[in-house]
Backbone as CSV, one residue per row, in Angstrom:
resi,resn,N_x,N_y,N_z,CA_x,CA_y,CA_z,C_x,C_y,C_z
1,MET,48.793,5.527,14.536,48.895,5.310,13.118,48.688,3.824,12.848
2,PRO,47.792,3.488,11.899,47.524,2.073,11.636,48.744,1.419,11.006
3,SER,48.934,0.134,11.349,50.074,-0.580,10.780,49.760,-0.973,9.339
4,GLN,50.833,-1.186,8.577,50.690,-1.596,7.185,50.208,-3.042,7.134
5,PRO,49.438,-3.395,6.102,49.054,-4.798,5.941,50.311,-5.659,5.775
6,ARG,50.220,-6.890,6.205,51.353,-7.810,6.112,51.009,-8.975,5.194
7,VAL,52.033,-9.508,4.585,51.879,-10.674,3.723,53.012,-11.644,4.066
8,THR,52.704,-12.923,4.018,53.696,-13.952,4.340,53.971,-14.783,3.104
9,ILE,55.238,-15.067,2.899,55.651,-15.919,1.782,56.415,-17.110,2.344
10,GLU,56.130,-18.273,1.787,56.832,-19.498,2.160,57.909,-19.731,1.110
11,ALA,59.165,-19.825,1.560,60.252,-20.047,0.623,61.360,-20.839,1.290
12,LEU,61.793,-21.874,0.626,62.934,-22.669,1.077,62.759,-23.194,2.493
13,GLY,61.532,-23.594,2.808,61.253,-24.188,4.102,61.063,-23.200,5.241
14,LYS,60.993,-21.924,4.947,60.788,-20.918,5.987,59.670,-19.970,5.588
15,SER,59.125,-19.287,6.593,58.107,-18.261,6.357,58.740,-16.890,6.544
16,TYR,58.425,-15.980,5.614,58.913,-14.607,5.698,57.702,-13.684,5.639
17,THR,57.595,-12.779,6.593,56.469,-11.855,6.645,56.971,-10.443,6.371
18,PHE,56.255,-9.746,5.489,56.625,-8.391,5.075,55.436,-7.463,5.228
19,GLU,55.717,-6.186,5.495,54.683,-5.162,5.431,54.543,-4.747,3.977
20,THR,53.319,-4.435,3.572,53.072,-4.032,2.186,52.761,-2.544,2.135
21,ARG,53.031,-1.931,0.999,52.724,-0.518,0.813,51.469,-0.305,-0.026
22,GLY,51.111,-1.282,-0.814,49.962,-1.157,-1.700,48.773,-1.920,-1.167
23,GLU,47.931,-2.328,-2.084,46.771,-3.119,-1.707,47.232,-4.495,-1.234
24,SER,46.654,-4.945,-0.142,47.078,-6.241,0.390,46.724,-7.373,-0.564
25,ARG,45.658,-7.229,-1.344,45.271,-8.267,-2.301,46.377,-8.459,-3.333
26,GLN,46.926,-7.372,-3.848,48.005,-7.469,-4.829,49.260,-8.059,-4.204
27,ALA,49.560,-7.662,-2.986,50.740,-8.190,-2.293,50.588,-9.684,-2.043
28,GLU,49.400,-10.118,-1.658,49.152,-11.542,-1.430,49.267,-12.326,-2.730
29,GLU,48.772,-11.756,-3.807,48.876,-12.414,-5.110,50.341,-12.519,-5.531
30,ALA,51.114,-11.451,-5.324,52.540,-11.464,-5.671,53.285,-12.494,-4.817
31,ALA,52.971,-12.543,-3.533,53.629,-13.510,-2.635,53.287,-14.931,-3.054
32,GLY,52.046,-15.168,-3.421,51.636,-16.499,-3.882,52.367,-16.901,-5.151
33,LEU,52.504,-15.959,-6.083,53.221,-16.236,-7.327,54.698,-16.495,-7.042
34,ALA,55.297,-15.704,-6.159,56.702,-15.915,-5.806,56.888,-17.290,-5.179
35,SER,56.006,-17.674,-4.276,56.094,-19.007,-3.651,55.976,-20.098,-4.699
36,GLN,55.079,-19.910,-5.642,54.862,-20.893,-6.703,56.118,-21.034,-7.569
37,ILE,56.737,-19.908,-7.925,57.948,-19.950,-8.743,59.082,-20.632,-7.981
38,ILE,59.234,-20.303,-6.709,60.302,-20.910,-5.905,60.088,-22.419,-5.798
39,ARG,58.835,-22.857,-5.560,58.553,-24.301,-5.479,58.876,-24.986,-6.805
40,LYS,58.526,-24.322,-7.919,58.806,-24.888,-9.245,60.314,-25.077,-9.426
41,VAL,61.085,-24.068,-9.055,62.540,-24.157,-9.191,63.099,-25.211,-8.251
42,GLU,62.607,-25.240,-7.003,63.071,-26.251,-6.042,62.833,-27.655,-6.581
43,THR,61.665,-27.869,-7.159,61.305,-29.193,-7.688,62.199,-29.569,-8.856
44,SER,62.378,-28.643,-9.804,63.179,-28.974,-10.986,64.652,-29.133,-10.635
45,VAL,65.174,-28.313,-9.738,66.579,-28.435,-9.342,66.756,-29.657,-8.453
46,GLY,65.772,-29.928,-7.606,65.849,-31.097,-6.726,65.967,-32.384,-7.505
47,GLU,65.285,-32.444,-8.657,65.343,-33.644,-9.494,66.693,-33.772,-10.192
48,ALA,67.346,-32.627,-10.440,68.615,-32.637,-11.180,69.816,-32.688,-10.248
49,GLY,69.593,-32.607,-8.968,70.712,-32.609,-8.030,70.583,-31.423,-7.099
50,GLY,71.352,-31.400,-6.042,71.262,-30.351,-5.037,71.772,-29.015,-5.530
51,ALA,71.253,-27.984,-4.923,71.717,-26.617,-5.200,71.579,-25.830,-3.914
52,ASP,72.435,-24.852,-3.733,72.324,-24.065,-2.509,71.144,-23.096,-2.612
53,LYS,70.774,-22.534,-1.497,69.584,-21.689,-1.422,69.725,-20.424,-2.253
54,ILE,70.897,-19.852,-2.294,71.103,-18.642,-3.103,70.901,-18.972,-4.578
55,ALA,71.438,-20.097,-5.029,71.264,-20.495,-6.432,69.793,-20.700,-6.750
56,LEU,69.041,-21.311,-5.825,67.601,-21.498,-6.046,66.896,-20.161,-6.173
57,LEU,67.233,-19.219,-5.316,66.585,-17.904,-5.379,66.957,-17.161,-6.660
58,VAL,68.202,-17.280,-7.089,68.617,-16.644,-8.351,67.821,-17.241,-9.510
59,LEU,67.683,-18.557,-9.529,66.899,-19.200,-10.589,65.439,-18.755,-10.535
60,ALA,64.890,-18.621,-9.337,63.499,-18.166,-9.194,63.344,-16.745,-9.712
61,VAL,64.308,-15.880,-9.402,64.253,-14.499,-9.887,64.355,-14.472,-11.411
62,LEU,65.236,-15.291,-11.972,65.351,-15.357,-13.433,64.056,-15.847,-14.068
63,ASP,63.419,-16.820,-13.452,62.139,-17.314,-13.954,61.100,-16.201,-13.932
64,ALA,61.008,-15.484,-12.807,60.040,-14.390,-12.676,60.343,-13.281,-13.677
65,ALA,61.622,-12.951,-13.845,61.998,-11.911,-14.803,61.620,-12.331,-16.218
66,GLY,61.827,-13.594,-16.535,61.439,-14.093,-17.854,59.939,-13.968,-18.085
67,GLN,59.158,-14.278,-17.060,57.704,-14.131,-17.176,57.317,-12.662,-17.360
68,LEU,58.003,-11.771,-16.664,57.717,-10.343,-16.779,58.060,-9.828,-18.174
69,VAL,59.190,-10.237,-18.705,59.579,-9.837,-20.058,58.562,-10.354,-21.075
70,ALA,58.142,-11.607,-20.933,57.146,-12.178,-21.856,55.817,-11.429,-21.767
71,ALA,55.408,-11.082,-20.552,54.157,-10.337,-20.382,54.259,-8.957,-21.032
72,GLY,55.408,-8.306,-20.889,55.613,-7.004,-21.518,55.556,-7.095,-23.028
73,GLU,56.163,-8.130,-23.585,56.134,-8.325,-25.032,54.715,-8.614,-25.507
74,ASN,53.986,-9.439,-24.777,52.583,-9.709,-25.136,51.763,-8.433,-25.106
75,HIS,51.991,-7.592,-24.119,51.259,-6.329,-24.013,51.603,-5.416,-25.193
76,ARG,52.893,-5.322,-25.532,53.310,-4.487,-26.654,52.649,-4.953,-27.947
77,GLN,52.644,-6.260,-28.191,52.020,-6.798,-29.399,50.510,-6.542,-29.401
78,PHE,49.884,-6.663,-28.238,48.447,-6.404,-28.130,48.129,-4.944,-28.487
79,VAL,48.921,-4.024,-27.950,48.702,-2.602,-28.228,48.889,-2.320,-29.717
80,GLU,49.893,-2.934,-30.322,50.107,-2.760,-31.761,48.913,-3.271,-32.564
81,ARG,48.406,-4.462,-32.195,47.249,-5.027,-32.920,46.015,-4.147,-32.755
82,ILE,45.787,-3.656,-31.541,44.625,-2.794,-31.303,44.758,-1.498,-32.097
83,GLY,45.957,-0.920,-32.120,46.186,0.311,-32.882,45.923,0.107,-34.360
84,ALA,46.439,-0.997,-34.903,46.239,-1.286,-36.319,44.766,-1.520,-36.625
85,ARG,44.115,-2.281,-35.776,42.684,-2.574,-35.997,41.843,-1.313,-35.859
86,SER,42.164,-0.473,-34.886,41.422,0.777,-34.701,41.589,1.677,-35.912
87,GLY,42.824,1.772,-36.427,43.061,2.587,-37.623,42.275,2.073,-38.809
88,GLU,42.233,0.752,-38.940,41.480,0.139,-40.040,39.984,0.469,-39.912
89,LEU,39.449,0.337,-38.715,38.029,0.617,-38.514,37.708,2.101,-38.712
90,LEU,38.582,2.967,-38.211,38.358,4.411,-38.392,38.404,4.806,-39.855
91,SER,39.248,4.119,-40.639,39.342,4.456,-42.070,38.073,4.076,-42.822
92,ARG,37.259,3.219,-42.264,36.012,2.807,-42.904,34.866,3.794,-42.688
93,ILE,35.029,4.707,-41.740,33.974,5.680,-41.464,34.005,6.739,-42.561
94,PRO,32.880,6.924,-43.258,32.848,7.942,-44.322,33.178,9.321,-43.746
95,LYS,33.905,10.114,-44.524,34.354,11.420,-44.057,33.196,12.360,-43.756
96,GLY,32.040,12.162,-44.357,30.902,13.042,-44.115,30.158,12.742,-42.824
97,GLU,30.443,11.622,-42.185,29.741,11.231,-40.961,30.172,12.110,-39.796
98,ALA,29.252,12.309,-38.870,29.562,13.107,-37.680,30.733,12.484,-36.941
99,GLY,31.728,13.282,-36.690,32.888,12.820,-35.937,33.934,12.118,-36.769
100,ALA,33.640,11.863,-38.048,34.601,11.155,-38.892,35.846,12.004,-39.081
101,GLY,36.967,11.361,-39.009,38.220,12.056,-39.236,38.754,12.778,-38.012
102,ARG,37.977,12.792,-36.927,38.439,13.460,-35.696,39.254,12.490,-34.877
103,ASP,40.217,13.016,-34.155,41.029,12.199,-33.264,40.309,12.158,-31.922
104,ILE,39.713,11.004,-31.603,38.918,10.908,-30.372,39.613,10.050,-29.325
105,ARG,40.923,9.847,-29.503,41.659,9.087,-28.495,41.686,9.881,-27.196
106,PRO,41.698,9.175,-26.045,41.771,9.870,-24.767,42.961,10.823,-24.712
107,GLY,42.700,12.040,-24.307,43.757,13.043,-24.179,44.011,13.841,-25.443
108,SER,43.354,13.471,-26.570,43.560,14.239,-27.802,42.776,15.542,-27.724
109,PRO,43.220,16.574,-28.460,42.530,17.873,-28.405,41.089,17.800,-28.896
110,GLU,40.790,16.826,-29.754,39.437,16.730,-30.312,38.558,15.737,-29.569
111,GLU,39.038,15.214,-28.444,38.268,14.224,-27.686,36.905,14.820,-27.308
112,PRO,35.813,14.054,-27.537,34.476,14.572,-27.203,34.298,14.810,-25.713
């Protein structure tokens, strides 16, 4: 049985290697982002005074969670804007035109 792809992350002066379950490209990107967040926290906390390693990791997790929440909110707003714009554009199609008034969203019963 082939082994799972591995990814290495540098954190707090050590290297940690993990097996991945998904695409190795995504795992490598996630590991790179995690390393970047940890370095950012280390730098900002280092300038303000010492902190233990657990506190640094907690701050890094909070930073990552904040980025995830912001990305989710941006996605929600994007979907709302697209929905509103799509509705506006669909309302401009004259009712006599072929397909006008039909629900052609993916998965709808009237999808072509």
